[in-house]
Every structure is written in structure tokens, then in C-alpha cells.
C-alpha distance (Angstrom), angle and dihedral (degrees) to the residues before:
residue distance angle dihedral
X1 . . .
X2 3.82 . .
X3 3.82 91.7 .
X4 3.81 89.5 56.2
X5 3.79 91.0 48.6
X6 3.76 91.5 58.5
X7 3.81 95.4 42.9
X8 3.81 114.2 121.9
X9 3.78 93.3 -115.2
X10 3.77 93.9 58.6
X11 3.77 97.3 38.3
X12 3.77 92.8 52.8
X13 3.85 89.9 43.7
X14 3.82 87.5 56.3
X15 3.81 90.0 47.9
X16 3.80 90.4 50.3
X17 3.86 93.9 49.2
X18 3.78 89.9 48.9
X19 3.80 90.3 52.0
X20 3.82 91.1 54.4
X21 3.77 97.5 36.9
X22 3.85 96.5 92.8
X23 3.82 89.4 68.9
X24 3.83 88.0 74.9
X25 3.78 98.7 57.7
X26 3.78 89.5 37.8
X27 3.77 88.9 57.0
X28 3.83 95.1 50.9
X29 3.78 101.2 31.1
X30 3.78 103.9 28.0
X31 3.80 130.6 -114.9
X32 3.73 126.8 -48.3
X33 3.84 103.2 -82.0
X34 3.81 93.0 -154.2
X35 3.77 91.7 70.7
X36 3.79 140.3 51.9
X37 3.71 112.6 -130.4
X38 3.78 140.7 122.6
X39 3.81 127.1 -134.1
X40 3.73 110.1 -118.8
X41 3.87 98.3 161.5
X42 3.78 88.1 -139.8
X43 3.86 89.0 124.2
X44 3.78 86.3 64.9
X45 3.73 90.5 61.6
X46 3.87 92.1 42.2
X47 3.79 92.3 52.0
X48 3.77 94.0 41.7
X49 3.79 94.0 51.4
X50 3.83 90.4 42.9
X51 3.82 92.5 52.6
X52 3.73 94.2 48.2
X53 3.81 91.1 50.2
X54 3.84 89.8 46.4
X55 3.82 91.5 50.9
X56 3.84 90.2 49.9
X57 3.72 88.9 51.4
X58 3.84 91.7 53.4
X59 3.84 89.3 50.3
X60 3.82 91.0 54.8
X61 3.81 91.7 68.6
X62 3.74 110.6 97.8
X63 3.81 107.4 -173.0
X64 3.79 119.3 144.3
X65 3.76 115.9 -117.1
X66 3.76 109.5 -111.0
X67 3.76 129.2 -160.0
X68 3.85 107.3 -100.1
X69 3.85 104.7 -100.0
X70 3.73 119.2 -125.0
X71 3.74 91.3 -121.6
X72 3.74 126.9 40.7
X73 3.78 97.0 148.5
X74 3.82 102.8 59.4
X75 3.79 98.4 175.0
X76 3.78 115.2 102.1
X77 3.80 115.5 -114.7
X78 3.85 92.0 -124.3
X79 3.86 90.5 53.0
X80 3.83 91.5 44.5
X81 3.85 98.3 54.1
X82 3.83 96.7 68.4
X83 3.84 89.7 50.9
X84 3.85 90.2 48.0
X85 3.84 91.3 48.8
X86 3.77 89.8 50.5
X87 3.81 91.9 54.0
X88 3.79 91.1 44.7
X89 3.81 89.6 52.9
X90 3.77 89.7 48.9
X91 3.89 90.3 51.6
X92 3.77 92.3 50.3
X93 3.83 90.6 51.3
X94 3.80 89.9 49.2
X95 3.84 91.0 49.5
X96 3.77 90.6 52.3
X97 3.74 93.6 46.2
X98 3.85 89.7 48.8
X99 3.79 92.4 52.1
X100 3.86 87.3 50.2
X101 3.78 90.2 50.8
X102 3.85 92.0 49.9
X103 3.70 91.9 45.0
X104 3.85 90.2 -134.8
X105 3.75 137.8 34.9
X106 3.88 95.6 -87.9
X107 3.85 98.1 -142.8
X108 3.84 88.5 50.9
X109 3.80 89.3 47.9
X110 3.75 92.5 51.1
X111 3.82 92.5 52.1
X112 3.79 94.8 44.9
X113 3.78 95.5 40.4
X114 3.80 95.2 -120.6
X115 3.79 93.8 119.0
X116 3.80 136.1 22.4
X117 3.80 135.1 -148.1
X118 3.75 93.7 -108.4
X119 3.80 92.9 59.5
X120 3.76 91.3 46.8
X121 3.79 94.4 48.8
X122 3.87 90.0 48.7
X123 3.83 89.3 54.4
X124 3.79 90.2 48.8
X125 3.78 91.7 49.3
X126 3.88 92.5 48.9
X127 3.72 90.7 47.6
X128 3.87 91.1 62.3
X129 3.76 106.0 174.0
X130 3.83 91.7 -19.8
X131 3.81 126.2 102.4
X132 3.78 97.8 -23.7
X133 3.72 92.9 44.8
X134 3.82 90.0 54.5
X135 3.78 89.0 51.3
X136 3.76 93.0 50.4
X137 3.83 93.0 49.6
X138 3.77 92.9 47.2
X139 3.84 90.4 51.9
X140 3.86 89.5 51.7
X141 3.82 87.9 50.4
X142 3.79 91.4 50.6
X143 3.82 89.4 53.2
X144 3.74 88.8 61.1
X145 3.82 92.3 46.9
X146 3.78 91.0 49.3
X147 3.86 90.3 54.4
X148 3.80 90.0 49.1
X149 3.83 91.4 49.7
X150 3.80 90.9 51.6
X151 3.79 91.0 48.6
X152 3.80 92.9 48.5
X153 3.85 93.5 46.0
X154 3.81 92.3 47.8
X155 3.81 96.3 45.9
X156 3.82 93.2 46.4
X157 3.86 90.3 43.5
X158 3.72 95.6 -120.6
X159 3.79 125.5 148.7
X160 3.77 123.1 -124.1
X161 3.72 114.8 -91.5
X162 3.78 132.1 -147.1
X163 3.77 87.5 -99.0
X164 3.79 91.7 59.7
X165 3.84 91.5 52.1
X166 3.82 91.0 46.4
X167 3.81 91.7 50.6
X168 3.78 90.9 49.6
X169 3.76 92.0 49.7
X170 3.85 91.4 49.9
X171 3.79 88.6 51.7
X172 3.83 93.2 52.9
X173 3.80 93.4 43.0
X174 3.87 91.1 50.5
X175 3.77 91.1 51.8
X176 3.86 97.6 43.8
X177 3.77 102.6 38.0
X178 3.85 91.8 90.5
X179 3.79 93.4 44.1
X180 3.79 92.7 -104.7
X181 3.80 106.5 145.9
X182 3.78 93.3 -176.5
X183 3.83 92.3 75.4
X184 3.75 91.5 59.4
X185 3.80 92.4 47.0
X186 3.80 90.6 47.4
X187 3.81 91.2 54.2
X188 3.81 94.3 48.4
X189 3.85 90.9 46.9
X190 3.76 92.5 46.2
X191 3.91 92.9 53.5
X192 3.81 92.2 38.3
X193 3.83 92.4 53.3
X194 3.79 95.6 41.9
X195 3.79 94.9 50.0
X196 3.86 92.0 42.9
X197 3.87 91.8 55.0
X198 3.79 93.9 41.1
X199 3.83 100.2 45.1
X200 3.87 104.6 7.4
X201 3.80 85.0 -124.9
X202 3.79 119.7 76.4
X203 3.85 95.3 -167.3
X204 3.79 100.6 47.8
X205 3.84 96.8 76.4
X206 3.73 91.6 41.3
X207 3.80 95.9 51.8
X208 3.80 90.8 43.8
X209 3.74 98.0 52.6
X210 3.82 92.2 42.2
X211 3.80 89.6 46.6
X212 3.83 94.3 -124.0
X213 3.78 116.7 155.4
X214 3.82 110.7 -120.3
X215 3.74 134.1 -146.8
X216 3.86 135.5 133.8
X217 3.78 93.2 -81.9
X218 3.82 94.4 48.9
X219 3.79 91.1 45.6
X220 3.75 91.3 52.3
X221 3.80 92.0 46.2
X222 3.85 90.4 51.1
X223 3.77 93.7 50.4
X224 3.81 91.9 46.2
X225 3.78 92.2 47.8
X226 3.75 94.7 48.8
X227 3.92 90.0 48.6
X228 3.74 91.8 48.9
X229 3.75 93.8 48.5
X230 3.74 91.3 49.6
X231 3.79 95.0 49.3
X232 3.79 92.6 45.6
X233 3.78 91.9 48.1
X234 3.77 91.1 50.9
X235 3.84 89.7 56.9
X236 3.81 94.3 42.7
X237 3.82 96.0 51.5
X238 3.84 91.2 43.6
X239 3.76 91.2 52.4
X240 3.88 89.6 48.2
X241 3.79 91.8 48.6
X242 3.87 93.1 50.9
X243 3.80 96.8 45.4
X244 3.75 111.8 -68.1
X245 3.80 116.6 -124.8
X246 3.77 112.8 45.6
X247 3.80 93.7 22.4
X248 3.75 102.0 66.9
X249 3.82 114.3 162.2
X250 3.80 122.0 -168.2
X251 3.81 119.0 -129.3
X252 3.79 90.4 -116.2
X253 3.78 91.0 52.9
X254 3.79 92.6 49.5
X255 3.82 91.3 47.8
X256 3.81 89.6 52.6
X257 3.76 91.0 48.3
X258 3.70 90.5 54.7
X259 3.80 89.8 52.2
X260 3.79 97.1 45.6
X261 3.81 103.4 43.0
X262 3.85 95.5 64.5
X263 3.80 91.5 47.1
X264 3.86 90.0 48.1
X265 3.83 87.6 53.9
X266 3.75 92.5 45.6
X267 3.76 92.8 49.5
X268 3.80 90.8 49.8
X269 3.80 88.0 49.4
X270 3.84 91.3 50.3
X271 3.75 90.4 47.3
X272 3.85 88.3 57.1
X273 3.88 100.7 42.6
X274 3.75 106.6 10.9
X275 3.76 109.9 -146.2
X276 3.80 88.8 -12.5
X277 2.86 159.2 166.8
X278 3.82 105.4 -158.5
X279 3.80 89.0 -160.7
X280 3.78 120.7 -9.1
X281 3.80 110.0 -110.5
X282 3.76 119.6 152.9
X283 3.78 92.0 -164.5
X284 3.78 98.5 46.9
X285 3.87 94.1 93.8
X286 3.86 89.5 50.4
X287 3.79 98.4 56.4
X288 3.80 91.3 92.0
X289 3.80 88.6 65.3
X290 3.78 85.0 77.2
X291 3.84 125.5 80.2
X292 3.78 108.9 -85.5
X293 3.85 94.7 -113.1
X294 3.82 91.3 53.4
X295 3.78 91.2 42.7
X296 3.78 92.2 56.7
X297 3.78 90.3 51.3
X298 3.85 98.3 53.0
X299 3.85 102.5 24.4
X300 3.80 117.9 110.2
X301 3.79 113.8 -78.3
X302 3.81 118.5 -90.5
X303 3.84 90.2 -98.5
X304 3.81 88.2 63.0
X305 3.86 95.5 52.1
X306 3.78 121.2 91.0
X307 3.78 117.2 -102.1
X308 3.80 105.0 -122.3
X309 3.78 123.8 -161.3
X310 3.82 89.3 -145.0
X311 3.85 104.1 40.7
X312 3.77 97.2 -177.7
X313 3.80 94.0 70.7
X314 3.80 136.6 39.5
X315 3.78 133.5 -115.6
X316 3.84 96.6 -97.8
X317 3.81 130.5 -103.1
X318 3.84 95.2 -33.5
X319 3.80 99.7 38.4
X320 3.75 101.0 104.5
X321 3.86 93.9 29.4
X322 3.84 90.2 54.5
X323 3.75 91.0 47.6
X324 3.80 97.4 49.0
X325 3.77 103.3 31.4
X326 3.77 110.6 11.7
X327 3.82 119.4 -152.9
X328 3.82 92.5 -22.7
X329 3.84 89.4 61.8
X330 3.74 91.9 44.0
X331 3.86 90.4 53.8
X332 3.80 94.3 46.6
X333 3.72 100.6 41.5
X334 3.84 94.2 43.1
X335 3.82 91.7 52.6
X336 3.81 93.3 48.6
X337 3.78 94.4 44.6
X338 3.87 91.1 48.1
X339 3.80 89.7 51.4
X340 3.79 93.7 47.4
X341 3.76 93.4 46.9
X342 3.78 93.8 49.7
X343 3.83 91.7 47.4
X344 3.77 92.6 55.4
X345 3.77 90.7 43.1
X346 3.83 92.1 54.6
X347 3.76 93.8 45.0
X348 3.78 92.4 46.0
X349 3.89 89.6 78.7
X350 3.82 90.7 65.7
X351 3.83 107.6 22.2
X352 3.81 130.1 59.2
X353 3.80 93.0 -153.8
X354 3.83 91.5 55.3
X355 3.81 91.6 43.8
X356 3.84 91.8 54.6
X357 3.83 94.2 46.5
X358 3.83 93.4 46.0
X359 3.80 89.4 51.0
X360 3.78 87.2 55.3
X361 3.85 89.8 47.6
X362 3.71 92.7 49.8
X363 3.76 94.6 72.7
X364 3.81 87.7 45.7
X365 3.72 90.3 59.7
X366 3.83 97.1 42.5
X367 3.84 93.1 46.2
X368 3.77 93.1 46.5
X369 3.82 90.4 115.5
X370 3.90 86.9 73.3
X371 3.75 109.1 17.6
X372 3.72 146.6 32.2
X373 3.79 102.8 -151.3
X374 3.74 92.7 168.2
X375 3.86 85.6 80.1
X376 3.85 93.7 44.8
X377 3.75 116.4 104.2
X378 3.75 96.3 -154.8
X379 3.76 98.1 41.6
X380 3.80 104.7 51.6
X381 3.87 118.9 -1.7
X382 3.83 97.9 50.2
X383 3.78 97.2 42.2
X384 3.76 90.1 46.2
X385 3.84 90.6 52.8
X386 3.82 90.2 49.3
X387 3.80 91.8 50.3
X388 3.83 89.5 49.1
X389 3.77 90.6 54.0
X390 3.82 94.1 46.7
X391 3.82 94.6 48.5
X392 3.78 94.7 46.3
X393 3.81 93.6 47.2
X394 3.84 102.5 38.0
X395 3.76 111.8 14.2
X396 3.81 93.1 76.9
X397 3.81 103.2 84.7
X398 3.77 119.6 149.7
X399 3.87 108.0 -82.5
X400 3.81 91.4 -138.3
X401 3.82 92.0 61.3
X402 3.80 90.1 49.4
X403 3.81 91.5 51.9
X404 3.80 92.5 47.8
X405 3.80 89.5 49.7
X406 3.78 91.1 56.3
X407 3.73 96.5 49.2
């Protein structure tokens, strides 16, 4: 069941439904009074056509279903730990350099009022793919290494050590220190997807290595606790980012805002160009594959960019595609992305590299209502390249050594 839940067809369907969900409260409660926009319902057509083409792309992948091999992670645990510690040290250095760049720990600055989200976002924008880009990529790489560590501990029947807990805390701190909730969600989805594919049960490896007794009641309690913590944290961080006391926002409110803002922008975009495009440009959706500083130098002029009611966020998965290529681009890109996603999903049952890349893709599909990380240099291309290097250099240990280790 869990492998089906993390399949690309279902994850992208969830992303699509989230993208269109704001129409329901808008219908019963009225439009958001803070923004000027009209409801055209053209995004329903855009997302509907997009999902159909995505689904057709997934059905074009013809790879035989293999029995899950006993070993996907072929590097020995003792050989892996030095590499893991090296990456952790690199992450710590990047965190310290990022704090130095900000001039303060951002989340602390939000709470105390010594910094604000506008200043932090401007520093992030000016950094481009510099210091903060390196930190983001290193955190994505650490996600993969955490998954490998869980798999190795589970398959060798070892319990989690203090080192494992410390590494996990470093990962969470590195993602949340600037008030960016997406990093935490990416980590959770990465591990959830990887363990679901590998064992068809995301909790079994966690409960075993943490030595937690498991039954239906405990599993329900764990899922409910994790969900409650995530929702509460979303509200707390949002309140801190927007001023702390006197500006409290609940987690539910913040989640709804994240769903409605991209749809507001897409509705405004459709109100301006209909089904598009504004100006046909096949490469326009791909400009974000460049480092930010280069992108700003060659991207279309400001007069060519869509005017968005909420400028701090995009217009969802199809925003740039719709603006630059209209329905033709939506059809082409959706089909190709569906094909690519299903290919990595199918191969993830037998290949560590494909497993790590698909885990990264999984959040891209689920968060499609807000982002299109397929066309984000830092989010997908660079981590995939680093996973490829790691798997080809280190995931080739002698199978006999692996089998002896597990005995």
C-alpha cells in the first residue's frame, strides 16, 4: 500500500487537488479580501490537462517489475560512516557561514525583533547560488545519507546511536534556522518516500532502530504526533516570521495561505493572458535552472514578467510554463515530467541512485501546488548529480562483505 501512496501518479494527483482546493473555501466564504483578483476557473483546465498528460507520461514507461533485491545499499556501514561524518562537518561549516552572512541566527532574530523576513529574503536573493545555495544543497545531500544510514542500521539490525540522533537534529536545525518550513517537509517526505519504497512500511525501520514497540495503536499515535508537530510548527514559524506576539497564525491558516497564494497568482495570470502564452518562449520555464545571479541577467525584462498579487511566491507548478508556452507547454512538459518521474520510481526498487533521486522528486510532486522544483537548479539537478557521483564511487562494495556484515 505504501509504495502505491508514494507513486508519482498519486503524489502529483495530491499536488493537483491541493492546488485547486482553495476554490472550495472561496465559494463558501468569499475571496481573499487582501488581494484583487477574479475567479476565471481557467486554472482548473490548466491543472486538469496537465494531470492527464502527466498520467499519460507515467504510462509510457515500460520497465518490468523486479523483485526487490536484498541489498540496494552496497556500501558497508563502517565504510559509510567516515563519508557521512565528512558531509555532516561540511553542513556545520555551511550553517556557521550562513549565520555569519545573515549577521544573526534568523529564527532568533524573528522572535526577538532584531531581523525581519524581508531582510532575510533579500540576503537569500543576493546570495544566488553562493553561500546559501551551498547550504541548501548540502542539506539535501544529508537527507540522502540519513536514509542510507536508516537502511543500513535496519538491515544490519543495529539500533540508532547518539550520533544518528545528533545528525538528524543538525539536519532539522540547518533547515529551520532561517524560518524555511519547506526544508523540514522535504526531509520528512524524503525519508517517508524512501522507506515506503524500500520496505512498504515507513515506520517499521524507524521503530526498530529506535527500539520502539510497534502495534496499530502506537503507529496511529506516531503518525498523529508527527502531523500535529508539523502543523503546530508551521504556525509558530509563520508567527515568528511576521512579528511574533500580536501576529499569531495557526498552522492550519498558514497551510491554507500556502495553498491559496499560488492559485491567486495563477488566476491573476489567467485574467491577463487567458490560456496563454504571454509571449511564446520555449526556454522561459527553464531559466530557473541557472544560478539566480545569471538568471536575473538574461531573464525577460520586468515588463515581460507576470504581475502577481502576492509577489513573494510563484504561481504554482504551471506558472512559468503557462506564461511562456501556454497549453502547448503544459502538454509537453507534463508528459515529459510524468515519464521521468515514473522511470525513477520504477528503477528505485533496484538502484540506490534512482531511489535517492526519486525521494527528492517526491516532494516536487507533492508540493506542485506551490512550486516547480523540476526547474530549480539547487533542488533537483545538483543533488541528483551528487547522488550519482556518490553511488558510482562508493556504492560498489563487495557483496560478500555486505552479507557477512548482516549475519
